[in-house]
C-alpha positions as CSV (number, residue, x, y, z in Angstrom):
1,M,29.3,104.1,96.3
2,T,30.2,101.5,93.6
3,E,32.4,103.0,91.0
4,Y,31.1,102.4,87.5
5,A,33.1,101.8,84.3
6,K,36.4,100.9,85.8
7,P,38.8,99.0,83.5
8,L,39.3,95.3,84.3
9,S,42.6,95.1,86.1
10,V,44.5,93.0,88.6
11,T,46.3,93.9,91.9
12,E,48.8,91.6,93.5
13,T,48.8,91.2,97.3
14,P,51.5,90.2,99.8
15,I,50.0,86.7,99.9
16,P,51.2,84.6,96.9
17,G,48.3,83.7,94.7
18,L,45.8,86.0,96.4
19,V,44.9,88.6,93.7
20,V,42.3,91.4,93.6
21,F,40.4,92.3,90.5
22,D,38.8,95.6,89.7
23,L,35.6,94.8,87.7
24,P,33.9,96.9,85.1
25,V,30.4,97.7,86.4
26,H,27.9,99.3,84.0
27,G,25.1,101.1,85.7
28,D,22.4,103.8,85.5
29,A,19.3,104.8,87.4
30,R,17.8,101.4,86.8
31,G,20.6,99.4,88.4
32,W,23.9,97.8,87.3
33,F,25.4,94.9,85.4
34,K,28.8,93.2,85.6
35,E,30.6,90.2,84.2
36,N,31.4,88.5,87.5
37,W,33.5,85.8,85.9
38,Q,34.8,86.0,82.4
39,R,37.3,83.2,81.8
40,E,39.0,84.5,78.7
41,K,39.5,88.0,79.9
42,M,40.6,87.1,83.4
43,T,42.9,84.3,82.6
44,A,44.6,86.6,80.1
45,L,45.5,88.8,83.0
46,G,47.2,85.9,84.7
47,L,44.5,84.4,86.9
48,P,44.8,80.6,86.9
49,D,41.8,78.8,85.2
50,F,40.8,77.2,88.4
51,G,37.8,75.3,86.9
52,P,34.8,76.4,89.0
53,V,32.3,73.6,89.7
54,Q,30.0,75.3,92.3
55,N,28.6,78.8,92.7
56,N,27.4,79.9,96.2
57,I,25.7,83.0,97.4
58,S,25.7,84.3,101.0
59,F,23.4,87.0,102.3
60,N,23.6,89.1,105.5
61,D,20.9,91.5,106.5
62,A,22.7,93.3,109.3
63,T,25.8,95.6,109.3
64,G,28.7,94.1,111.2
65,T,28.0,90.5,110.5
66,T,31.4,88.9,110.9
67,R,32.5,85.5,109.6
68,G,35.4,83.5,111.1
69,I,38.7,83.0,109.4
70,H,38.4,79.7,107.5
71,A,41.0,78.2,105.1
72,E,39.4,75.7,102.8
73,P,41.0,73.0,100.6
74,W,39.8,74.6,97.3
75,D,40.2,77.9,95.4
76,K,37.5,80.6,95.5
77,W,36.5,83.6,93.5
78,V,34.7,86.0,95.8
79,S,32.6,89.0,94.5
80,V,30.0,91.2,96.1
81,A,26.5,91.4,94.6
82,T,25.1,94.1,96.8
83,G,26.4,96.1,99.7
84,R,30.0,96.2,100.9
85,I,32.2,94.0,103.0
86,F,35.6,94.3,104.7
87,G,37.6,91.3,103.9
88,A,40.6,89.9,105.8
89,W,42.8,87.1,104.4
90,V,45.6,85.2,106.3
91,D,48.0,82.8,104.6
92,L,47.6,79.5,106.5
93,R,49.5,77.4,104.1
94,E,52.9,75.7,104.8
95,G,55.7,78.0,103.7
96,E,57.5,81.3,104.2
97,T,54.4,83.4,104.0
98,F,52.5,81.6,106.7
99,G,50.7,84.2,108.7
100,A,50.8,87.0,106.1
101,V,47.7,89.2,106.2
102,Y,45.9,91.2,103.6
103,T,42.8,93.3,104.0
104,T,40.6,95.4,101.7
105,E,37.0,96.4,101.1
106,L,34.9,94.7,98.4
107,D,31.9,96.2,96.6
108,P,30.3,95.1,93.3
109,S,33.2,96.6,91.4
110,K,35.9,94.5,93.0
111,A,36.5,90.7,93.3
112,I,39.3,88.6,94.8
113,F,40.8,85.2,94.0
114,V,41.5,83.2,97.2
115,P,43.9,80.3,96.7
116,R,43.5,77.0,98.6
117,G,44.7,77.3,102.1
118,V,44.4,81.0,102.5
119,G,42.1,81.8,105.4
120,N,39.3,84.3,104.6
121,S,36.9,86.3,106.7
122,Y,34.3,89.0,106.0
123,Q,32.6,91.7,107.9
124,T,29.6,93.4,106.3
125,L,29.7,97.2,106.1
126,D,26.2,97.7,104.8
127,E,22.8,96.2,105.5
128,N,21.4,93.7,103.0
129,T,24.9,92.6,101.8
130,A,25.1,89.6,99.5
131,Y,28.3,88.1,98.1
132,T,28.9,85.2,95.7
133,Y,31.7,82.8,95.3
134,L,32.8,80.3,92.8
135,V,34.7,77.2,94.0
136,N,36.5,74.5,92.2
137,D,35.3,71.6,94.4
138,H,32.0,70.6,95.9
139,W,31.6,71.6,99.6
140,S,32.1,68.6,101.9
141,P,31.7,68.5,105.7
142,T,34.6,65.9,105.8
143,A,37.1,68.1,104.0
144,S,40.2,69.3,105.8
145,Y,39.8,72.9,107.0
146,T,42.2,75.2,108.8
147,F,40.9,77.9,111.2
148,L,42.3,81.0,112.9
149,N,40.8,83.1,115.7
150,L,39.4,86.4,114.5
151,A,41.1,88.2,117.4
152,D,44.5,86.7,117.0
153,E,47.1,89.2,118.2
154,T,49.7,88.2,115.6
155,A,47.5,88.8,112.7
156,A,46.3,92.1,114.3
157,I,43.5,92.7,111.8
158,A,42.1,96.2,112.1
159,W,38.4,95.3,112.0
160,P,36.3,98.4,111.0
161,I,33.7,97.4,113.6
162,P,35.3,96.2,116.9
163,L,34.7,92.5,117.5
164,D,33.1,93.1,120.9
165,Q,30.3,95.0,119.1
166,V,29.4,92.3,116.5
167,E,27.8,88.9,116.6
168,I,30.4,86.1,116.4
169,S,29.5,82.4,116.6
170,D,30.8,80.4,119.6
171,K,32.6,78.2,117.1
172,D,34.5,81.1,115.6
173,K,35.4,82.4,119.0
174,A,37.0,79.0,119.9
175,H,39.3,78.9,116.9
176,P,43.1,78.7,117.8
177,R,45.6,81.6,117.7
178,L,48.2,81.6,114.9
179,Q,50.9,80.0,117.1
180,D,48.6,77.0,117.6
181,V,47.5,76.6,114.0
182,T,48.7,73.6,112.0
183,P,49.5,75.0,108.5
184,M,47.5,73.5,105.6
185,P,49.8,71.2,103.6
186,P,50.0,71.6,99.8
187,A,47.6,69.8,97.5
188,K,48.8,66.3,96.7
189,I,51.3,65.3,94.0
190,L,51.1,61.8,92.5
191,V,54.2,60.3,91.0
192,T,53.6,57.1,88.9
193,G,56.4,54.7,88.0
194,S,58.3,55.6,91.1
195,N,60.4,52.4,91.0
196,G,62.0,53.3,87.7
197,Q,65.0,55.3,87.0
198,L,63.1,58.5,86.4
199,G,60.9,57.8,89.4
200,A,64.1,57.6,91.6
201,A,65.3,61.0,90.3
202,L,61.9,62.5,91.0
203,R,62.0,61.2,94.5
204,D,65.4,62.9,94.9
205,A,64.0,66.2,93.5
206,L,60.6,66.2,95.3
207,G,61.6,64.5,98.6
208,D,59.4,62.5,100.9
209,A,57.0,65.2,102.0
210,P,53.6,63.8,103.1
211,H,51.8,65.5,100.2
212,V,53.9,63.6,97.6
213,E,52.6,60.1,96.8
214,Y,54.8,57.7,95.0
215,T,53.1,54.7,93.3
216,T,54.2,51.7,91.3
217,R,52.3,49.2,89.1
218,D,51.7,47.1,92.2
219,T,50.1,49.9,94.2
220,L,48.1,51.7,91.4
221,D,46.9,50.1,88.2
222,L,46.8,52.9,85.7
223,T,45.0,50.7,83.1
224,D,42.1,49.9,85.5
225,P,38.8,51.1,84.0
226,D,37.9,52.2,87.6
227,L,40.9,54.4,88.0
228,G,38.7,57.5,88.2
229,T,37.4,56.3,91.6
230,A,40.7,55.0,93.0
231,R,41.5,58.3,94.7
232,R,39.6,61.4,95.7
233,W,41.2,63.2,92.8
234,R,40.1,66.6,93.8
235,D,42.7,66.4,96.6
236,Y,45.5,66.3,93.9
237,D,47.1,69.3,92.2
238,T,49.6,67.4,90.0
239,I,50.1,64.0,88.5
240,I,53.6,63.2,87.2
241,N,53.6,60.2,85.0
242,A,57.0,58.5,85.0
243,A,55.5,55.1,84.2
244,A,56.1,53.8,80.6
245,Y,56.8,50.7,78.5
246,T,60.2,51.3,77.0
247,A,61.3,48.0,75.5
248,V,61.4,49.3,72.0
249,D,62.4,46.1,70.3
250,T,60.0,43.8,72.3
251,A,57.2,46.2,71.4
252,E,57.4,44.9,67.8
253,T,56.2,41.5,69.0
254,P,52.4,40.7,69.5
255,E,52.8,40.5,73.3
256,G,55.0,43.6,73.5
257,R,52.7,45.6,71.3
258,A,49.8,44.9,73.6
259,A,51.9,45.8,76.7
260,A,53.2,49.0,75.1
261,W,49.7,50.2,74.1
262,A,48.3,49.4,77.6
263,A,51.1,51.3,79.4
264,N,51.7,54.1,77.0
265,V,48.2,54.8,75.7
266,T,45.4,53.2,77.8
267,A,47.0,54.2,81.1
268,V,47.9,57.7,79.8
269,T,44.4,58.3,78.5
270,N,43.0,57.3,81.9
271,L,45.3,59.9,83.6
272,A,44.4,62.6,81.0
273,T,40.7,62.0,81.6
274,I,41.1,62.3,85.4
275,A,43.3,65.4,85.0
276,A,40.7,67.1,82.8
277,H,37.8,66.3,85.0
278,N,39.5,67.4,88.2
279,G,41.6,70.4,87.2
280,I,44.8,68.5,87.8
281,T,48.1,69.4,86.1
282,L,49.4,66.3,84.2
283,V,53.1,66.0,83.5
284,H,54.0,63.3,81.0
285,V,57.4,62.2,79.6
286,S,57.6,61.7,75.9
287,S,60.3,60.5,73.5
288,D,62.4,61.3,70.5
289,Y,60.9,58.1,69.0
290,V,57.8,60.1,67.9
291,F,59.9,61.5,65.1
292,D,61.3,59.6,62.1
293,G,64.7,61.2,62.4
294,T,64.9,62.5,58.8
295,K,64.9,66.2,59.6
296,D,68.0,68.2,58.9
297,G,68.5,70.0,62.2
298,A,67.0,69.8,65.7
299,Y,63.4,68.9,66.2
300,S,61.2,71.6,67.8
301,E,58.1,71.0,69.8
302,T,55.8,71.9,66.9
303,D,57.3,69.5,64.3
304,P,54.9,66.9,63.1
305,V,55.3,63.4,64.6
306,A,56.1,60.5,62.3
307,P,57.0,57.4,64.4
308,L,58.8,54.6,62.8
309,G,57.9,51.7,65.1
310,V,55.4,50.5,67.6
311,Y,57.0,52.1,70.6
312,G,57.1,55.5,68.9
313,Q,53.5,55.1,67.8
314,T,52.4,54.4,71.4
315,K,54.3,57.5,72.7
316,A,52.8,59.7,70.0
317,A,49.3,58.4,70.8
318,G,50.0,59.0,74.5
319,D,51.1,62.6,73.8
320,A,47.8,63.2,71.9
321,A,45.8,61.9,74.9
322,V,47.7,64.1,77.3
323,A,47.1,67.2,75.2
324,T,43.4,66.8,75.9
325,A,44.0,67.8,79.5
326,P,43.8,71.6,79.8
327,R,46.7,71.7,82.2
328,H,49.5,69.6,80.9
329,Y,53.2,69.5,80.3
330,I,54.6,67.0,77.8
331,V,58.4,66.7,78.5
332,R,60.0,65.2,75.4
333,T,63.4,63.6,76.0
334,S,66.1,61.5,74.2
335,W,68.7,59.0,75.1
336,V,67.9,58.7,78.8
337,I,70.5,57.8,81.3
338,G,69.6,57.0,84.9
339,N,70.9,55.0,87.8
340,G,70.8,51.3,86.9
341,N,71.3,49.7,83.5
342,N,72.2,52.3,80.9
343,F,74.5,52.9,78.0
344,V,77.2,54.7,79.9
345,R,77.4,52.0,82.6
346,T,77.4,49.3,80.0
347,M,80.4,50.9,78.1
348,A,82.3,51.4,81.4
349,T,81.8,47.7,82.3
350,L,82.9,46.5,78.8
351,A,86.0,48.7,79.1
352,E,86.9,47.2,82.5
353,R,86.3,43.6,81.2
354,G,88.6,44.1,78.2
355,I,85.8,43.9,75.6
356,N,86.1,46.0,72.4
357,P,82.5,46.9,71.4
358,T,81.1,47.9,68.0
359,V,78.8,50.9,68.4
360,V,76.6,52.7,65.9
361,N,77.8,56.0,64.5
362,D,74.9,57.2,62.4
363,Q,72.4,58.1,65.1
364,H,72.8,61.7,66.3
365,G,71.4,63.3,69.5
366,R,72.1,64.2,73.1
367,L,72.1,62.3,76.3
368,T,69.5,63.2,78.9
369,F,70.3,62.3,82.6
370,T,67.2,61.5,84.7
371,P,68.0,64.2,87.3
372,T,67.9,66.8,84.5
373,I,64.4,65.6,83.6
374,A,63.3,65.7,87.2
375,D,64.7,69.2,87.7
376,A,63.0,70.4,84.5
377,I,59.7,69.0,85.6
378,R,60.0,70.8,89.0
379,H,61.0,74.0,87.2
380,L,58.0,73.9,85.0
381,L,55.7,73.4,87.9
382,D,57.3,75.9,90.2
383,T,57.4,78.7,87.6
384,R,53.9,77.9,86.3
385,A,55.4,77.9,82.8
386,P,52.8,78.0,79.9
387,Y,51.3,74.6,79.4
388,G,52.3,72.5,76.4
389,T,55.2,70.5,75.1
390,Y,58.9,71.1,76.1
391,N,62.0,69.4,74.8
392,V,64.4,68.5,77.6
393,T,67.8,67.1,77.1
394,N,71.2,67.9,78.4
395,T,73.1,70.5,76.5
396,G,76.2,70.3,74.3
397,E,76.8,69.6,70.6
398,P,74.9,66.6,69.2
399,T,76.9,63.5,69.2
400,T,76.6,59.7,68.4
401,W,76.5,56.6,70.5
402,Y,80.0,55.8,69.0
403,D,81.4,59.1,70.2
404,I,79.8,58.6,73.7
405,A,81.3,55.1,74.0
406,R,84.8,56.5,73.1
407,D,84.4,59.2,75.8
408,V,83.5,56.6,78.4
409,Y,86.5,54.4,77.4
410,R,88.8,57.5,77.7
411,L,87.3,58.6,81.0
412,T,87.8,55.2,82.5
413,G,91.4,55.2,81.4
414,H,91.1,52.9,78.4
415,D,92.0,53.4,74.8
416,P,89.0,54.9,72.9
417,D,90.2,53.3,69.7
418,R,89.1,50.0,71.1
419,V,85.6,51.1,70.1
420,T,84.7,50.3,66.5
421,P,82.1,52.3,64.5
422,V,79.3,50.7,62.5
423,N,76.1,51.9,60.8
424,T,72.7,51.0,62.2
425,T,71.8,48.6,59.4
426,T,74.9,46.6,59.7
427,Y,74.7,46.5,63.5
428,F,71.3,44.9,63.5
429,E,71.6,42.6,60.4
430,N,72.3,39.5,62.4
431,A,69.7,40.2,65.1
432,T,67.7,37.1,66.1
433,G,64.6,38.9,67.2
434,P,62.5,41.8,66.0
435,V,64.2,45.2,65.8
436,S,62.4,48.5,66.0
437,P,63.6,51.1,63.6
438,R,65.6,53.9,65.2
439,P,65.4,57.6,64.3
440,R,68.8,58.6,62.9
441,N,68.4,62.2,64.2
442,S,67.2,62.5,67.8
443,T,68.5,66.0,68.4
444,L,65.9,68.2,70.1
445,D,65.7,72.0,70.1
446,L,65.9,73.4,73.6
447,A,64.9,77.0,72.9
448,R,61.5,76.8,74.5
449,I,62.6,75.3,77.9
450,T,65.5,77.7,78.0
451,A,63.2,80.6,77.5
452,T,61.5,79.7,80.8
453,G,64.8,80.1,82.6
454,F,65.8,76.5,82.8
455,T,69.3,75.6,81.6
456,A,70.5,72.0,81.6
457,A,74.0,70.9,82.3
458,D,76.3,69.8,79.5
459,A,75.9,66.1,78.6
460,G,79.6,65.6,78.3
461,E,80.3,67.1,81.7
462,L,77.6,64.9,83.4
463,T,79.0,61.8,81.7
464,A,82.5,62.6,83.1
465,G,81.0,63.2,86.5
466,W,79.0,60.0,86.4
467,V,81.9,57.9,85.4
468,K,84.1,59.4,88.1
469,S,81.5,58.9,90.8
470,S,80.9,55.3,89.7
471,A,84.6,54.3,89.6
């Protein structure tokens, strides 16, 4: 008998992501009522907002009707409308829990969330049983499915009604045993700007697994009005946008302004629209240039933006576009150092060439090495941290470009006093081209990312290691 008036609660299972919900069912002699799906309440208990797009109902008139073990490339929310079913779920995804089994009975007072790639099967325990399921993709006969034989010895499912006493389709009987099943790979990850410094660090962090796709401007035009049809976006779980226009001074020219807005706003808006429409997590890299640098102390994620130049304006506008995607991470960084041309490499080269540079000493902040950004992005995704904006830099006391230059000279065995300090106004007073204003304070507060369990390495230690490895 269906139990009435149970409190809404969640039960974890041995299969990651597969969770069972006890549902409040309100009934009397006339019948019963339940909230089969209540987004606000259920997501508050930790269920991912999987964005249902289709609701299907299945009806079986005979006890013992048994459905084969099918893993589908979408998430499902399964609930019984009438009757009872015995459900069996087998993890058919790549990973350590491949082959894990969970079974339980479902009646109208219980529902289960089935993640993509977890095989599911049902056996009806009552006549006239109907169950309903919400899915976050439209059914397609061409989608990639993974199947498991109902009688697999490894899974060893204890069916209430023996399989030789129930009707099973010939197709389900022919499904492979677990040892012959090819695990379902993870949903796709798209990395844009993969030929840049951050893109290279992301490739190191994510590897070359088949489900990770790296694109460049030549292989995917993010400004294309038809970007929404360039991929079957429902196959993607995450987009990591490492593409950006970063020439801050050139952005002050008419040509540079147009290029900056195209890359940092138009392209980002396209990605945010795709992410919102397809339930994709969008990761976007922002900049300290969205601030004017006048704050006394470190900038938090909630401080109002006030960009000084065109580049900062485009980054702020891009951030606003990303925030329209329900599942988004904005990773705000400062003073980025990656493999290739960067400030540390330039200072090391000048030191070796016998050049004594003049370096600004009135801009304060912390360096951010690209592997740190890549590791932080992976951490946010792996831990399913709350969506929103996170400041990410390396740790240590805030410093200046002048102090960093002195450290590089010292680390390369040269006299740091060869570096001369200068204020920003004086440094640029003889510039022959346009100059974007710089924020004097680029220090970012790291409390929020630290609270998720991520701790970045000290910027000074990484500078020393980088100089040593590049010697």
